[in-house]
Structure formats: C-alpha cells, structure tokens
DOFIRO-552978 format. One record per residue (C-alpha): residue in one letter; residue number from 1; x, y, z. Coordinates in steps of 0.1 Angstrom, whole numbers, m for minus. Each point is the difference from the previous one (the first is absolute). Layout:
# residues N
<pt rest="A" nr="NUM" x="X" y="Y" z="Z"/>
...
***
This chain:
# residues 106
<pt rest="M" nr="1" x="595" y="682" z="1362"/>
<pt rest="I" nr="2" x="m17" y="24" z="m23"/>
<pt rest="P" nr="3" x="m38" y="6" z="m1"/>
<pt rest="D" nr="4" x="m20" y="m18" z="m26"/>
<pt rest="E" nr="5" x="m10" y="34" z="m15"/>
<pt rest="Q" nr="6" x="36" y="9" z="m6"/>
<pt rest="R" nr="7" x="8" y="m34" z="m14"/>
<pt rest="G" nr="8" x="m28" y="4" z="m24"/>
<pt rest="R" nr="9" x="12" y="34" z="m11"/>
<pt rest="I" nr="10" x="36" y="m13" z="m5"/>
<pt rest="R" nr="11" x="m13" y="m29" z="m21"/>
<pt rest="R" nr="12" x="m22" y="23" z="m21"/>
<pt rest="L" nr="13" x="29" y="24" z="m6"/>
<pt rest="F" nr="14" x="23" y="m29" z="m10"/>
<pt rest="F" nr="15" x="m23" y="m22" z="m21"/>
<pt rest="A" nr="16" x="m25" y="25" z="m14"/>
<pt rest="E" nr="17" x="20" y="32" z="m2"/>
<pt rest="H" nr="18" x="33" y="m18" z="m8"/>
<pt rest="W" nr="19" x="20" y="21" z="25"/>
<pt rest="K" nr="20" x="34" y="m12" z="11"/>
<pt rest="V" nr="21" x="7" y="m13" z="35"/>
<pt rest="G" nr="22" x="22" y="30" z="9"/>
<pt rest="T" nr="23" x="m25" y="25" z="m13"/>
<pt rest="I" nr="24" x="m28" y="m16" z="21"/>
<pt rest="A" nr="25" x="23" y="0" z="31"/>
<pt rest="T" nr="26" x="8" y="36" z="m4"/>
<pt rest="E" nr="27" x="m36" y="11" z="m6"/>
<pt rest="L" nr="28" x="m14" y="m19" z="30"/>
<pt rest="G" nr="29" x="30" y="6" z="23"/>
<pt rest="V" nr="30" x="8" y="m37" z="6"/>
<pt rest="H" nr="31" x="30" y="m21" z="m5"/>
<pt rest="H" nr="32" x="4" y="m18" z="m34"/>
<pt rest="D" nr="33" x="0" y="m34" z="18"/>
<pt rest="T" nr="34" x="m34" y="8" z="14"/>
<pt rest="V" nr="35" x="m12" y="7" z="m36"/>
<pt rest="E" nr="36" x="15" y="m32" z="m12"/>
<pt rest="L" nr="37" x="m16" y="m20" z="27"/>
<pt rest="A" nr="38" x="m34" y="15" z="m8"/>
<pt rest="I" nr="39" x="4" y="m8" z="m37"/>
<pt rest="E" nr="40" x="8" y="m37" z="9"/>
<pt rest="P" nr="41" x="20" y="m7" z="m32"/>
<pt rest="R" nr="42" x="8" y="m36" z="10"/>
<pt rest="R" nr="43" x="m36" y="m9" z="m5"/>
<pt rest="F" nr="44" x="3" y="5" z="m37"/>
<pt rest="V" nr="45" x="31" y="m21" z="m6"/>
<pt rest="N" nr="46" x="m7" y="m29" z="m24"/>
<pt rest="R" nr="47" x="15" y="m29" z="19"/>
<pt rest="G" nr="48" x="m2" y="m22" z="m30"/>
<pt rest="L" nr="49" x="25" y="21" z="m19"/>
<pt rest="C" nr="50" x="25" y="1" z="28"/>
<pt rest="S" nr="51" x="11" y="m36" z="0"/>
<pt rest="S" nr="52" x="m5" y="m13" z="m35"/>
<pt rest="A" nr="53" x="22" y="m27" z="m15"/>
<pt rest="T" nr="54" x="25" y="9" z="m27"/>
<pt rest="L" nr="55" x="15" y="m20" z="m28"/>
<pt rest="L" nr="56" x="33" y="1" z="19"/>
<pt rest="D" nr="57" x="m13" y="m16" z="32"/>
<pt rest="A" nr="58" x="7" y="m36" z="m13"/>
<pt rest="Y" nr="59" x="36" y="10" z="m7"/>
<pt rest="L" nr="60" x="9" y="19" z="32"/>
<pt rest="P" nr="61" x="15" y="m30" z="18"/>
<pt rest="A" nr="62" x="23" y="m7" z="m30"/>
<pt rest="V" nr="63" x="9" y="37" z="m2"/>
<pt rest="A" nr="64" x="8" y="2" z="37"/>
<pt rest="Q" nr="65" x="21" y="m32" z="m1"/>
<pt rest="T" nr="66" x="19" y="12" z="m30"/>
<pt rest="L" nr="67" x="7" y="33" z="16"/>
<pt rest="E" nr="68" x="12" y="m17" z="32"/>
<pt rest="Q" nr="69" x="24" y="m21" z="m20"/>
<pt rest="Y" nr="70" x="11" y="28" z="m25"/>
<pt rest="P" nr="71" x="m6" y="34" z="17"/>
<pt rest="R" nr="72" x="18" y="19" z="m28"/>
<pt rest="L" nr="73" x="m23" y="m15" z="m28"/>
<pt rest="R" nr="74" x="m14" y="27" z="m23"/>
<pt rest="A" nr="75" x="m37" y="4" z="m3"/>
<pt rest="T" nr="76" x="1" y="m5" z="m37"/>
<pt rest="R" nr="77" x="16" y="m34" z="4"/>
<pt rest="L" nr="78" x="m25" y="m9" z="28"/>
<pt rest="F" nr="79" x="m28" y="10" z="m23"/>
<pt rest="E" nr="80" x="13" y="m23" z="m28"/>
<pt rest="M" nr="81" x="3" y="m29" z="25"/>
<pt rest="I" nr="82" x="m36" y="2" z="12"/>
<pt rest="R" nr="83" x="m13" y="7" z="m36"/>
<pt rest="D" nr="84" x="17" y="m33" z="m10"/>
<pt rest="R" nr="85" x="m20" y="m16" z="28"/>
<pt rest="G" nr="86" x="m33" y="13" z="m15"/>
<pt rest="Y" nr="87" x="m4" y="35" z="15"/>
<pt rest="K" nr="88" x="m24" y="19" z="m23"/>
<pt rest="G" nr="89" x="2" y="34" z="16"/>
<pt rest="Q" nr="90" x="19" y="32" z="m9"/>
<pt rest="R" nr="91" x="35" y="10" z="11"/>
<pt rest="L" nr="92" x="9" y="m10" z="35"/>
<pt rest="R" nr="93" x="6" y="25" z="28"/>
<pt rest="R" nr="94" x="12" y="m12" z="33"/>
<pt rest="P" nr="95" x="m32" y="m8" z="20"/>
<pt rest="S" nr="96" x="m4" y="14" z="35"/>
<pt rest="S" nr="97" x="m4" y="m35" z="13"/>
<pt rest="C" nr="98" x="36" y="m8" z="m9"/>
<pt rest="A" nr="99" x="12" y="29" z="22"/>
<pt rest="A" nr="100" x="12" y="m25" z="26"/>
<pt rest="S" nr="101" x="24" y="m16" z="m24"/>
<pt rest="P" nr="102" x="35" y="13" z="m3"/>
<pt rest="T" nr="103" x="5" y="32" z="m19"/>
<pt rest="R" nr="104" x="27" y="7" z="m25"/>
<pt rest="P" nr="105" x="33" y="12" z="14"/>
<pt rest="S" nr="106" x="8" y="36" z="m8"/>
***
C-alpha cells in the first residue's frame, strides 16, 4: 500500500505531466505495477464500447454452422453466402466467437 501523497504524485505525473509508467517508476523508485495501480486505468474504460453489437452478430450462428459442416470453406465464399442472406457489412474476417468451430486443416 502506498501513501496517499505518493499516489497523488504518481497521478499528477501521469495525467498532468504525461510521463510514462516506466519513467514514473524509475523516478520514484517503485515497481511499475505500483504505478499502474495508483493510476487506476480500469476506471476510465468505457464499458459501453466493449460489448457493442455488430452487423455480423445476426449471422454468427449460420457462419459457425457452415464452418462446422464445411471447415475448408474459403472466407470469400462464406462472405458471399451471408451477403446473399442480407448481410450489409464489409468483407468478412473470421470472428473470434467462431474460434471454437473447427479450423482449416493445414
């Protein structure tokens, strides 16, 4: 646990003076984890942006099912298939939520 005075100094150096975490840690003789805890960056994460819906969400079950059935199917063909079903987004990249489905053999 660091004193409130030191926490205040760390926060001032980071937010007002724009020092980097490593620079602050070296200057004050503390570990970089201590500096990161004093800054509390998790307080400033916009939770609304983390889990926003995408255009692809409605098509993910179909994508996963198609990849289960045809694991060697090319992404371009998969894109054409969901575009024919009404997908209005850009080119498709394999979403992270489909990571559990079978991968292409090497």
